[in-house]
DSSP file (Angstrom, degrees, kcal/mol; ACC not computed):
  #  RESIDUE AA STRUCTURE BP1 BP2  ACC     N-H-->O    O-->H-N    N-H-->O    O-->H-N    TCO  KAPPA ALPHA  PHI   PSI    X-CA   Y-CA   Z-CA
    1    1 A M              0   0    0      0, 0.0     2,-0.1     0, 0.0     0, 0.0   0.000 360.0 360.0 360.0 132.2   16.1    3.7   36.6
    2    2 A T     >  -     0   0    0      1,-0.1     4,-2.4     4,-0.0     5,-0.2  -0.319 360.0-109.3 -77.2 165.4   13.7    6.1   38.4
    3    3 A A  H  > S+     0   0    0      1,-0.2     4,-2.4     2,-0.2     5,-0.2   0.883 121.1  53.0 -61.2 -38.5   10.0    6.5   37.5
    4    4 A S  H  > S+     0   0    0      2,-0.2     4,-2.2     1,-0.2    -1,-0.2   0.923 110.4  46.0 -63.8 -45.2   10.8    9.9   36.0
    5    5 A Q  H  > S+     0   0    0      1,-0.2     4,-2.4     2,-0.2    -2,-0.2   0.889 111.9  52.0 -64.8 -39.6   13.5    8.5   33.8
    6    6 A R  H  X S+     0   0    0     -4,-2.4     4,-2.5     2,-0.2    -2,-0.2   0.904 109.4  50.1 -63.9 -41.8   11.3    5.6   32.7
    7    7 A G  H  X S+     0   0    0     -4,-2.4     4,-2.4     2,-0.2    -2,-0.2   0.917 111.4  47.6 -62.3 -44.3    8.6    8.1   31.8
    8    8 A R  H  X S+     0   0    0     -4,-2.2     4,-2.6     1,-0.2    -2,-0.2   0.906 112.1  50.9 -63.3 -41.2   10.9   10.2   29.7
    9    9 A S  H  X S+     0   0    0     -4,-2.4     4,-2.4     1,-0.2    -2,-0.2   0.910 110.8  47.9 -63.1 -43.1   12.3    7.1   28.0
   10   10 A N  H  X S+     0   0    0     -4,-2.5     4,-2.4     2,-0.2    -2,-0.2   0.906 112.6  48.6 -65.3 -42.0    8.8    5.9   27.1
   11   11 A R  H  X S+     0   0    0     -4,-2.4     4,-2.8     2,-0.2    -2,-0.2   0.919 112.0  49.1 -63.5 -42.6    7.8    9.3   25.8
   12   12 A R  H  X S+     0   0    0     -4,-2.6     4,-2.7     2,-0.2    -2,-0.2   0.914 110.9  50.2 -63.2 -42.0   11.0    9.5   23.7
   13   13 A R  H  X S+     0   0    0     -4,-2.4     4,-2.0     2,-0.2    -1,-0.2   0.908 112.1  48.2 -62.3 -41.9   10.3    6.0   22.4
   14   14 A G  H  X S+     0   0    0     -4,-2.4     4,-2.3     2,-0.2    -2,-0.2   0.921 112.0  48.3 -64.3 -44.4    6.7    7.0   21.4
   15   15 A H  H  X S+     0   0    0     -4,-2.8     4,-2.6     1,-0.2    -2,-0.2   0.911 110.6  51.5 -63.0 -42.2    7.9   10.2   19.7
   16   16 A D  H  X S+     0   0    0     -4,-2.7     4,-2.1     1,-0.2    -1,-0.2   0.888 110.1  49.7 -61.6 -38.8   10.5    8.2   17.8
   17   17 A T  H  X S+     0   0    0     -4,-2.0     4,-2.0     2,-0.2    -2,-0.2   0.911 110.9  48.9 -66.3 -42.7    7.9    5.7   16.6
   18   18 A E  H  X S+     0   0    0     -4,-2.3     4,-2.4     1,-0.2    -2,-0.2   0.914 111.1  50.4 -62.8 -43.1    5.6    8.5   15.5
   19   19 A R  H  X S+     0   0    0     -4,-2.6     4,-2.6     1,-0.2    -1,-0.2   0.892 108.5  52.8 -62.4 -39.1    8.4   10.2   13.6
   20   20 A A  H  X S+     0   0    0     -4,-2.1     4,-2.3     2,-0.2    -1,-0.2   0.901 109.9  47.8 -63.6 -41.2    9.3    6.9   11.9
   21   21 A V  H  X S+     0   0    0     -4,-2.0     4,-2.9     2,-0.2    -2,-0.2   0.930 112.3  49.0 -65.5 -44.5    5.7    6.5   10.7
   22   22 A A  H  X S+     0   0    0     -4,-2.4     4,-2.4     1,-0.2    -2,-0.2   0.916 111.4  49.7 -60.6 -42.8    5.5   10.0    9.4
   23   23 A R  H  X S+     0   0    0     -4,-2.6     4,-1.8     2,-0.2    -1,-0.2   0.914 112.4  48.2 -62.0 -43.5    8.8    9.6    7.6
   24   24 A Y  H  X S+     0   0    0     -4,-2.3     4,-1.4     2,-0.2    -2,-0.2   0.933 110.3  50.7 -62.8 -46.8    7.5    6.3    6.0
   25   25 A L  H  <>S+     0   0    0     -4,-2.9     5,-2.3     1,-0.2     3,-0.4   0.899 108.8  51.8 -61.0 -40.3    4.2    7.9    5.0
   26   26 A R  H ><5S+     0   0    0     -4,-2.4     3,-1.1     1,-0.2    -1,-0.2   0.903 109.1  51.8 -61.0 -38.8    6.1   10.8    3.3
   27   27 A A  H 3<5S+     0   0    0     -4,-1.8    -1,-0.2     1,-0.2    -2,-0.2   0.755 110.3  48.4 -70.3 -24.3    8.2    8.3    1.4
   28   28 A V  T 3<5S-     0   0    0     -4,-1.4    -1,-0.2    -3,-0.4    -2,-0.2   0.141 134.3 -69.7-108.3  20.2    5.2    6.4    0.1
   29   29 A G  T < 5S+     0   0    0     -3,-1.1   121,-4.0    -4,-0.1    -3,-0.2   0.653 102.4 105.3 111.0  15.9    3.1    9.2   -1.2
   30   30 A F    > < +     0   0    0     -5,-2.3     3,-2.1   119,-0.2    -3,-0.1  -0.670  41.7 176.0-120.2  74.6    1.8   11.3    1.7
   31   31 A P  T 3  S+     0   0    0      0, 0.0    -5,-0.1     0, 0.0    -1,-0.1   0.649  73.7  49.1 -62.0 -19.6    4.1   14.3    1.4
   32   32 A H  T 3  S+     0   0    0     24,-0.4     2,-0.1    -7,-0.1    25,-0.1   0.364  77.2 128.4-102.4   5.4    2.6   16.4    4.2
   33   33 A A    <   +     0   0    0     -3,-2.1     2,-0.3    23,-0.2    23,-0.2  -0.412  30.3 158.7 -64.2 131.2    2.6   13.7    6.8
   34   34 A E  E     -A   55   0A   0     21,-2.0    21,-3.3    -2,-0.1     2,-0.2  -0.992  46.0 -93.9-151.7 153.1    4.2   14.9   10.0
   35   35 A R  E     -A   54   0A   0     -2,-0.3     2,-0.5    19,-0.2    19,-0.3  -0.462  43.4-116.3 -66.3 134.0    4.2   14.0   13.7
   36   36 A A        -     0   0    0     17,-2.6    -1,-0.1    -2,-0.2   -18,-0.0  -0.631  23.1-162.2 -72.5 121.3    1.7   16.1   15.7
   37   37 A E  S    S+     0   0    0     -2,-0.5     2,-0.4     1,-0.1    -1,-0.2   0.786  73.4  39.7 -76.1 -28.2    3.7   18.1   18.1
   38   38 A K        -     0   0    0     -3,-0.1     2,-0.2     3,-0.0    -1,-0.1  -0.941  67.8-160.4-124.8 144.1    0.8   18.8   20.4
   39   39 A N        -     0   0    0     -2,-0.4    11,-0.1     1,-0.2    14,-0.0  -0.581  40.8 -67.1-110.5-178.2   -2.1   16.7   21.5
   40   40 A G        +     0   0    0     -2,-0.2     2,-0.3     7,-0.0     9,-0.2  -0.204  49.3 179.5 -69.9 159.0   -5.4   17.7   22.9
   41   41 A W  E     -F   48   0B   0      7,-1.7     7,-3.3    -3,-0.1     2,-0.4  -0.971  13.1-151.2-152.0 163.1   -6.0   19.4   26.2
   42   42 A R  E     +F   47   0B   0     -2,-0.3     2,-0.2     5,-0.2     5,-0.2  -0.998  12.9 173.9-142.6 134.6   -8.9   20.8   28.3
   43   43 A T        -     0   0    0      3,-2.9    -2,-0.0    -2,-0.4     5,-0.0  -0.687  53.0 -89.2-122.2-177.4   -9.1   23.5   30.8
   44   44 A R  S    S+     0   0    0     -2,-0.2     3,-0.1     1,-0.2    -1,-0.0   0.856 125.6  25.0 -62.5 -34.0  -12.2   24.9   32.6
   45   45 A D  S    S+     0   0    0      1,-0.1     2,-0.3     0, 0.0    -1,-0.2   0.629 121.9  42.8-107.7 -17.3  -12.8   27.4   29.8
   46   46 A H        -     0   0    0      2,-0.0    -3,-2.9     0, 0.0     2,-0.4  -0.928  53.8-161.3-136.0 154.2  -11.1   26.0   26.7
   47   47 A V  E     -F   42   0B   0     -2,-0.3     2,-0.5    -5,-0.2    -5,-0.2  -0.999   1.7-166.4-135.5 132.5  -10.8   22.7   24.8
   48   48 A S  E     -F   41   0B   0     -7,-3.3    -7,-1.7    -2,-0.4     2,-0.1  -0.981  27.2-131.2-114.5 119.2   -8.2   21.8   22.2
   49   49 A R        -     0   0    0     -2,-0.5    -7,-0.0    -9,-0.2    33,-0.0  -0.431  22.1-108.5 -73.4 142.2   -9.2   18.6   20.4
   50   50 A D        -     0   0    0      1,-0.1   -11,-0.1    -2,-0.1    -1,-0.1  -0.550  26.7-162.6 -66.4 121.8   -6.7   15.8   20.0
   51   51 A P        -     0   0    0      0, 0.0    11,-0.3     0, 0.0     3,-0.2   0.532  40.6-109.1 -85.2  -4.3   -5.6   15.8   16.3
   52   52 A G        -     0   0    0      1,-0.1    11,-0.2     9,-0.1     3,-0.1  -0.494  39.6 -72.8  97.1-178.0   -4.2   12.2   16.4
   53   53 A D  S    S+     0   0    0      9,-3.2   -17,-2.6     1,-0.2     2,-0.4   0.718 115.0  46.0 -92.1 -22.6   -0.5   11.4   16.2
   54   54 A I  E     -AB  35  62A   0      8,-0.8     8,-0.6   -19,-0.3   -19,-0.2  -0.987  67.7-170.1-125.5 129.1    0.2   12.1   12.5
   55   55 A L  E     +A   34   0A   0    -21,-3.3   -21,-2.0    -2,-0.4     6,-0.0  -0.623  57.0  57.2-106.8 168.8   -1.0   15.3   10.7
   56   56 A G  S    S+     0   0    0    -23,-0.2   -24,-0.4    -2,-0.2   -23,-0.2   0.583  73.6 103.3  90.0  11.3   -1.1   16.2    7.0
   57   57 A V    >   -     0   0    0      3,-0.3     3,-2.0    -3,-0.2    -1,-0.1  -0.802  68.1-141.2-123.0  88.2   -3.2   13.3    5.7
   58   58 A P  T 3  S+     0   0    0      0, 0.0    91,-0.1     0, 0.0     3,-0.1  -0.165  81.2  16.5 -53.3 135.6   -6.6   14.8    5.1
   59   59 A G  T 3  S+     0   0    0      1,-0.1    31,-2.2    27,-0.1    30,-1.3   0.329 108.9  91.4  88.1  -7.0   -9.5   12.4    5.9
   60   60 A I  E <   - c   0  90A   0     -3,-2.0     2,-0.5    29,-0.2    -3,-0.3  -0.979  56.5-158.1-128.7 132.0   -7.4   10.1    8.0
   61   61 A V  E     - c   0  91A   0     29,-2.7    31,-2.9    -2,-0.4     2,-0.4  -0.926  17.9-157.5-102.5 127.2   -6.7   10.1   11.7
   62   62 A W  E     -Bc  54  92A   0     -8,-0.6    -9,-3.2    -2,-0.5    -8,-0.8  -0.899  11.9-173.1-109.6 132.9   -3.6    8.2   12.7
   63   63 A S  E     - c   0  93A   0     29,-2.7    31,-3.4    -2,-0.4     2,-0.4  -0.995  10.0-164.8-120.7 131.6   -2.8    6.7   16.1
   64   64 A V  E     - c   0  94A   0     -2,-0.4     2,-0.4    29,-0.2    31,-0.2  -0.965   6.7-176.0-123.9 130.6    0.7    5.3   16.6
   65   65 A K  E     + c   0  95A   0     29,-2.9    31,-2.7    -2,-0.4     2,-0.2  -0.967  22.4 177.7-130.6 143.2    1.7    3.0   19.5
   66   66 A N        +     0   0    0     -2,-0.4     2,-0.4    29,-0.2   -49,-0.1  -0.702  43.9 126.9-136.2  80.5    4.9    1.4   20.6
   67   67 A D    >   -     0   0    0     29,-0.2     3,-1.2    -2,-0.2     4,-0.1  -0.987  55.2-146.6-147.2 126.0    3.8   -0.3   23.8
   68   68 A A  T 3  S+     0   0    0     -2,-0.4    -1,-0.1     1,-0.2     0, 0.0   0.655  91.7  77.7 -68.1 -16.2    4.2   -4.0   24.8
   69   69 A R  T 3  S-     0   0    0      2,-0.1    -1,-0.2     1,-0.0     3,-0.1   0.772  82.1-155.0 -67.7 -24.3    0.8   -3.9   26.7
   70   70 A N    <   +     0   0    0     -3,-1.2     2,-1.4     1,-0.2    -2,-0.1   0.934  20.7 175.4  48.7  58.9   -1.0   -4.2   23.3
   71   71 A E     >  +     0   0    0      1,-0.2     4,-2.6    -4,-0.1     5,-0.2  -0.413  12.7 160.8 -88.4  58.8   -4.3   -2.6   24.5
   72   72 A I  H  >  +     0   0    0     -2,-1.4     4,-2.9     1,-0.2     5,-0.3   0.885  65.8  49.4 -54.3 -51.7   -5.7   -2.8   21.0
   73   73 A P  H  > S+     0   0    0      0, 0.0     4,-2.2     0, 0.0    -1,-0.2   0.917 114.1  46.7 -57.7 -42.4   -9.4   -2.5   21.8
   74   74 A K  H  > S+     0   0    0      2,-0.2     4,-2.3    -3,-0.2    -2,-0.2   0.933 114.1  47.2 -62.8 -46.6   -8.7    0.6   24.0
   75   75 A W  H  X S+     0   0    0     -4,-2.6     4,-2.5     1,-0.2    -1,-0.2   0.882 110.7  51.9 -65.0 -38.7   -6.5    2.2   21.4
   76   76 A L  H  X S+     0   0    0     -4,-2.9     4,-2.5    -5,-0.2    -1,-0.2   0.913 109.6  49.8 -64.6 -41.4   -9.0    1.5   18.6
   77   77 A N  H  X S+     0   0    0     -4,-2.2     4,-2.2    -5,-0.3    -2,-0.2   0.918 110.9  49.7 -62.9 -42.6  -11.8    3.1   20.6
   78   78 A E  H  X S+     0   0    0     -4,-2.3     4,-2.1     2,-0.2    -2,-0.2   0.923 111.5  48.5 -61.1 -44.2   -9.6    6.2   21.2
   79   79 A A  H  X S+     0   0    0     -4,-2.5     4,-2.3     1,-0.2    -2,-0.2   0.900 111.2  50.0 -63.8 -41.2   -8.7    6.4   17.5
   80   80 A E  H  X S+     0   0    0     -4,-2.5     4,-2.6     2,-0.2    -1,-0.2   0.873 108.1  53.8 -65.8 -36.7  -12.4    6.2   16.5
   81   81 A T  H  X S+     0   0    0     -4,-2.2     4,-2.4     2,-0.2    -2,-0.2   0.926 110.2  46.2 -62.0 -44.4  -13.3    8.9   19.0
   82   82 A V  H  X S+     0   0    0     -4,-2.1     4,-1.9     2,-0.2    -2,-0.2   0.896 111.0  54.0 -64.9 -39.4  -10.7   11.2   17.5
   83   83 A R  H  X>S+     0   0    0     -4,-2.3     5,-2.2     1,-0.2     4,-0.5   0.933 110.8  45.2 -59.3 -46.6  -12.0   10.3   14.0
   84   84 A H  H ><5S+     0   0    0     -4,-2.6     3,-0.9     1,-0.2    -2,-0.2   0.909 109.9  55.3 -63.7 -42.0  -15.6   11.2   15.0
   85   85 A T  H 3<5S+     0   0    0     -4,-2.4    -1,-0.2     1,-0.3    -2,-0.2   0.864 117.6  34.7 -58.3 -38.1  -14.4   14.4   16.6
   86   86 A H  H 3<5S-     0   0    0     -4,-1.9    -1,-0.3    -5,-0.1    -2,-0.2   0.353 105.3-124.6-100.1   5.0  -12.7   15.5   13.4
   87   87 A S  T <<5 +     0   0    0     -3,-0.9    -3,-0.2    -4,-0.5     2,-0.1   0.878  52.3 166.7  51.5  41.7  -15.3   14.0   11.0
   88   88 A A      < -     0   0    0     -5,-2.2   -28,-0.2    -6,-0.2    -1,-0.1  -0.427  43.8-128.8 -82.6 160.5  -12.5   12.1    9.3
   89   89 A D  S    S+     0   0    0    -30,-1.3     2,-0.3     1,-0.2   -29,-0.2   0.888  85.1  18.3 -74.4 -41.6  -13.1    9.2    6.9
   90   90 A L  E     -c   60   0A   0    -31,-2.2   -29,-2.7    -7,-0.1     2,-0.4  -0.935  54.1-153.7-135.2 150.6  -10.8    6.7    8.6
   91   91 A A  E     -c   61   0A   0     -2,-0.3    20,-0.5   -31,-0.2     2,-0.5  -0.999  20.2-170.0-119.8 126.5   -9.0    6.0   11.8
   92   92 A I  E     -cD  62 110A   0    -31,-2.9   -29,-2.7    -2,-0.4     2,-0.6  -0.974   8.9-158.0-121.3 127.5   -5.9    3.9   11.5
   93   93 A L  E     -cD  63 109A   0     16,-2.2    16,-3.3    -2,-0.5     2,-0.5  -0.918   8.1-164.3-102.6 120.5   -4.0    2.5   14.4
   94   94 A V  E     -cD  64 108A   0    -31,-3.4   -29,-2.9    -2,-0.6     2,-0.5  -0.927   4.9-170.0-107.3 125.1   -0.3    1.7   13.7
   95   95 A V  E     -cD  65 107A   0     12,-2.6    12,-1.8    -2,-0.5   -29,-0.2  -0.965  23.4-124.0-119.8 122.8    1.4   -0.6   16.3
   96   96 A R        -     0   0    0    -31,-2.7   -29,-0.2    -2,-0.5     5,-0.1  -0.431  25.6-135.8 -65.2 132.0    5.1   -1.2   16.2
   97   97 A R    >   -     0   0    0      3,-0.3     3,-1.5    -2,-0.2    -1,-0.1  -0.728  23.9-106.8 -90.0 136.7    6.0   -4.9   15.9
   98   98 A P  T 3  S+     0   0    0      0, 0.0    -1,-0.1     0, 0.0     3,-0.1  -0.348 101.9   8.9 -60.0 139.9    8.7   -6.2   18.1
   99   99 A R  T 3  S+     0   0    0      1,-0.1     2,-0.5     2,-0.0    -3,-0.0   0.702 100.5 114.3  62.6  22.8   11.9   -7.0   16.2
  100  100 A K    <   +     0   0    0     -3,-1.5    -3,-0.3     1,-0.1    -1,-0.1  -0.910  33.7 172.4-124.2 102.3   10.6   -5.3   13.0
  101  101 A A        +     0   0    0     -2,-0.5     2,-0.6    -5,-0.1    -1,-0.1   0.799  57.1  91.6 -77.4 -29.1   12.6   -2.2   12.1
  102  102 A D    >   -     0   0    0      1,-0.2     3,-2.0     3,-0.1     4,-0.2  -0.559  67.6-152.9 -72.3 114.3   10.8   -1.8    8.7
  103  103 A V  G >  S+     0   0    0     -2,-0.6     3,-1.9     1,-0.3    33,-0.3   0.822  92.3  65.6 -59.6 -32.6    7.9    0.4    9.3
  104  104 A S  G 3  S+     0   0    0      1,-0.3    33,-2.8    32,-0.2    34,-0.4   0.702  98.6  55.8 -63.7 -17.1    6.0   -1.1    6.4
  105  105 A R  G <  S+     0   0    0     -3,-2.0    -1,-0.3    31,-0.2    -2,-0.2   0.420  84.0 107.7 -95.2   0.2    5.9   -4.4    8.4
  106  106 A W  S <  S-     0   0    0     -3,-1.9    30,-2.7    -4,-0.2    31,-0.2  -0.438  81.5 -94.5 -76.5 155.1    4.2   -2.8   11.5
  107  107 A W  E     -DE  95 135A   0    -12,-1.8   -12,-2.6    28,-0.2     2,-0.5  -0.463  35.4-165.0 -73.3 137.3    0.6   -3.6   12.2
  108  108 A A  E     -DE  94 134A   0     26,-3.6    26,-2.1   -14,-0.2     2,-0.4  -0.991   4.3-161.9-122.5 122.6   -2.1   -1.3   10.9
  109  109 A W  E     +DE  93 133A   0    -16,-3.3   -16,-2.2    -2,-0.5     2,-0.3  -0.876  14.3 169.8-105.3 134.8   -5.6   -1.7   12.3
  110  110 A V  E     -DE  92 132A   0     22,-2.2    22,-3.0    -2,-0.4   -18,-0.1  -0.985  36.7-102.9-141.2 149.7   -8.6   -0.3   10.5
  111  111 A S  E  >  - E   0 131A   0    -20,-0.5     4,-2.8    -2,-0.3    20,-0.3  -0.339  28.8-119.2 -69.9 153.3  -12.3   -0.8   11.1
  112  112 A L  H  > S+     0   0    0     18,-2.6     4,-2.7     2,-0.2     5,-0.2   0.906 116.1  52.2 -60.4 -42.0  -14.3   -3.1    8.8
  113  113 A P  H  > S+     0   0    0      0, 0.0     4,-2.1     0, 0.0    -1,-0.2   0.921 111.3  48.3 -59.7 -39.1  -16.5   -0.2    7.7
  114  114 A G  H  > S+     0   0    0      2,-0.2     4,-2.1     1,-0.2    -2,-0.2   0.920 112.0  47.8 -64.1 -44.1  -13.4    1.8    6.8
  115  115 A L  H  X S+     0   0    0     -4,-2.8     4,-2.8     2,-0.2     5,-0.3   0.894 109.8  53.2 -64.4 -39.5  -11.9   -1.1    4.9
  116  116 A A  H  X>S+     0   0    0     -4,-2.7     4,-2.9     1,-0.2     6,-1.1   0.903 108.9  49.8 -61.7 -41.4  -15.1   -1.7    3.0
  117  117 A R  H  X5S+     0   0    0     -4,-2.1     4,-1.1     4,-0.2    -1,-0.2   0.903 112.8  47.8 -63.7 -39.6  -15.1    2.0    2.0
  118  118 A L  H  <5S+     0   0    0     -4,-2.1    -2,-0.2     2,-0.1    -1,-0.2   0.933 122.7  31.9 -65.6 -45.7  -11.5    1.6    0.8
  119  119 A L  H  <5S+     0   0    0     -4,-2.8    -2,-0.2    -5,-0.1    -3,-0.2   0.882 137.1  17.6 -82.1 -39.9  -12.0   -1.5   -1.1
  120  120 A L  H  <5S-     0   0    0     -4,-2.9    -3,-0.2    -5,-0.3     3,-0.2   0.558  86.8-126.2-112.1 -12.1  -15.6   -1.2   -2.4
  121  121 A G     << +     0   0    0     -4,-1.1     2,-0.4    -5,-0.8    -4,-0.2   0.770  49.1 176.1  66.0  23.9  -16.4    2.5   -2.0
  122  122 A A    >   -     0   0    0     -6,-1.1     3,-0.7     1,-0.2    -1,-0.2  -0.475  28.3-172.8 -72.7 120.1  -19.4    1.1   -0.1
  123  123 A S  T 3  S+     0   0    0     -2,-0.4     3,-0.4     1,-0.2    -1,-0.2   0.664  87.5  60.6 -80.6 -17.0  -21.5    3.8    1.4
  124  124 A E  T >   +     0   0    0      1,-0.2     3,-1.5     2,-0.1    -1,-0.2   0.084  68.1 118.4 -94.0  22.9  -23.5    1.1    3.2
  125  125 A A  G X   +     0   0    0     -3,-0.7     3,-1.8     1,-0.3    -1,-0.2   0.608  48.9  86.3 -67.7 -11.5  -20.3    0.0    5.1
  126  126 A H  G 3  S+     0   0    0     -3,-0.4    -1,-0.3     1,-0.3    -2,-0.1   0.638  73.6  73.8 -66.3 -10.9  -21.9    0.9    8.4
  127  127 A D  G <  S+     0   0    0     -3,-1.5    -1,-0.3   -14,-0.1     2,-0.2   0.701  84.5  81.9 -73.1 -18.7  -23.4   -2.6    8.4
  128  128 A F    <   -     0   0    0     -3,-1.8     2,-0.3    -4,-0.1   -17,-0.0  -0.535  61.9-168.7 -84.6 152.1  -20.0   -4.1    9.2
  129  129 A T        +     0   0    0     -2,-0.2     2,-0.1   -17,-0.1    -2,-0.0  -0.953  41.1  41.1-134.7 158.8  -18.6   -4.3   12.7
  130  130 A G  S    S-     0   0    0     -2,-0.3   -18,-2.6     2,-0.0     2,-0.3  -0.453  72.0 -87.3 103.7-176.0  -15.1   -5.1   14.0
  131  131 A H  E     -E  111   0A   0    -20,-0.3     2,-0.4    -2,-0.1   -20,-0.2  -0.925  22.0-143.1-136.0 158.2  -11.5   -4.3   12.9
  132  132 A V  E     -E  110   0A   0    -22,-3.0   -22,-2.2    -2,-0.3     2,-0.4  -0.953   9.4-151.3-123.4 142.4   -8.9   -5.8   10.6
  133  133 A C  E     +E  109   0A   0     -2,-0.4     2,-0.3   -24,-0.2   -24,-0.2  -0.952  28.1 146.7-115.9 133.6   -5.2   -6.0   11.1
  134  134 A M  E     -E  108   0A   0    -26,-2.1   -26,-3.6    -2,-0.4     2,-0.2  -0.922  53.6 -76.3-149.1 172.3   -2.6   -6.0    8.3
  135  135 A E  E >>  -E  107   0A   0     -2,-0.3     3,-1.4   -28,-0.2     4,-1.3  -0.544  39.9-124.1 -74.2 143.8    0.9   -4.7    7.6
  136  136 A L  H 3> S+     0   0    0    -30,-2.7     4,-1.9   -33,-0.3     3,-0.4   0.869 111.2  59.6 -55.3 -39.6    1.1   -1.0    7.0
  137  137 A G  H 34 S+     0   0    0    -33,-2.8    -1,-0.3     1,-0.2   -32,-0.1   0.765 105.1  49.5 -62.7 -25.0    2.8   -1.6    3.7
  138  138 A D  H <> S+     0   0    0     -3,-1.4     4,-0.6   -34,-0.4    -1,-0.2   0.759 109.7  51.6 -82.1 -26.5   -0.3   -3.6    2.5
  139  139 A L  H  X S+     0   0    0     -4,-1.3     4,-2.1    -3,-0.4     3,-0.4   0.833  94.9  70.6 -77.6 -34.0   -2.7   -0.9    3.6
  140  140 A V  H  X S+     0   0    0     -4,-1.9     4,-2.4     1,-0.2     5,-0.2   0.889  95.9  50.2 -56.5 -46.6   -0.9    1.9    1.7
  141  141 A P  H  > S+     0   0    0      0, 0.0     4,-2.6     0, 0.0    -1,-0.2   0.872 109.7  52.8 -62.0 -33.3   -1.8    0.8   -1.8
  142  142 A M  H  X S+     0   0    0     -4,-0.6     4,-1.6    -3,-0.4    -2,-0.2   0.910 108.2  50.2 -65.2 -40.8   -5.5    0.5   -0.7
  143  143 A L  H  <>S+     0   0    0     -4,-2.1     5,-2.7     2,-0.2     4,-0.2   0.924 111.4  48.8 -61.4 -44.3   -5.3    4.1    0.6
  144  144 A H  H ><5S+     0   0    0     -4,-2.4     3,-1.9     1,-0.2    -2,-0.2   0.933 109.3  51.3 -61.8 -46.3   -3.9    5.2   -2.8
  145  145 A R  H 3<5S+     0   0    0     -4,-2.6    -1,-0.2     1,-0.3    -2,-0.2   0.810 107.4  54.7 -61.9 -28.6   -6.6    3.4   -4.8
  146  146 A A  T 3<5S-     0   0    0     -4,-1.6    -1,-0.3    -5,-0.2    -2,-0.2   0.467 128.1 -98.3 -85.1  -0.5   -9.2    5.1   -2.6
  147  147 A G  T < 5S+     0   0    0     -3,-1.9     2,-0.4     1,-0.3    -3,-0.2   0.543  78.8 133.0 101.7   6.8   -7.8    8.5   -3.5
  148  148 A Y      < -     0   0    0     -5,-2.7    -1,-0.3    -6,-0.2    -2,-0.1  -0.761  63.7 -13.6 -94.0 138.7   -5.6    9.3   -0.4
  149  149 A G  S    S-     0   0    0     -2,-0.4     2,-0.6   -91,-0.1  -119,-0.2  -0.129 102.1 -43.6  73.4-168.9   -2.1   10.6   -1.0
  150  150 A D    >   -     0   0    0   -121,-4.0     3,-1.0     1,-0.1    -6,-0.1  -0.894  43.6-163.8-104.0 112.2    0.0   10.6   -4.1
  151  151 A R  T 3  S+     0   0    0     -2,-0.6    -1,-0.1     1,-0.2    -7,-0.1   0.711  81.3  71.1 -69.8 -20.9   -0.2    7.4   -6.0
  152  152 A E  T 3  S+     0   0    0   -123,-0.1     2,-0.4     2,-0.0    -1,-0.2   0.751  84.7  78.0 -70.7 -22.9    2.9    8.1   -8.1
  153  153 A V    <   +     0   0    0     -3,-1.0     2,-0.3  -125,-0.1    -3,-0.0  -0.731  57.8 175.2 -93.1 133.5    5.3    7.7   -5.2
  154  154 A T              0   0    0     -2,-0.4  -125,-0.1  -127,-0.0  -126,-0.1  -0.977 360.0 360.0-133.0 150.2    6.2    4.2   -4.1
  155  155 A A              0   0    0     -2,-0.3  -127,-0.1  -127,-0.1    -1,-0.0   0.471 360.0 360.0 -81.7 360.0    8.7    3.0   -1.5
């Protein structure tokens, strides 16, 4: 396989993973979730901010990865940067798990301040540092209880 073919294959795998997460989110109460077709770019005169990988979930920036390198700290920093850029409430990193076809079983990373806001409504959550990893299916009910998405829909 040539480098060009490998690159196309990796991009296709990433796009398929993003589409799977968007499809899952729509099924569990986020009816407007969709894969972002365009990401950010910069030229000398113009800047288009990176919207994240999934659009249509107000207040949440989603980053989706399907990569064996597992560069979790780097990816979390990138997601937090996009969250700050868009003044979103949360940044969630979803990482596809090997040998797990069920999207609800994929890893979801969220910052401790973000998790504290979800669970406690804590406005003083900035005192916490670090990140927590759980299955995406376990995070979704917390998002619903905190007022994100449509609580009536369940997978």
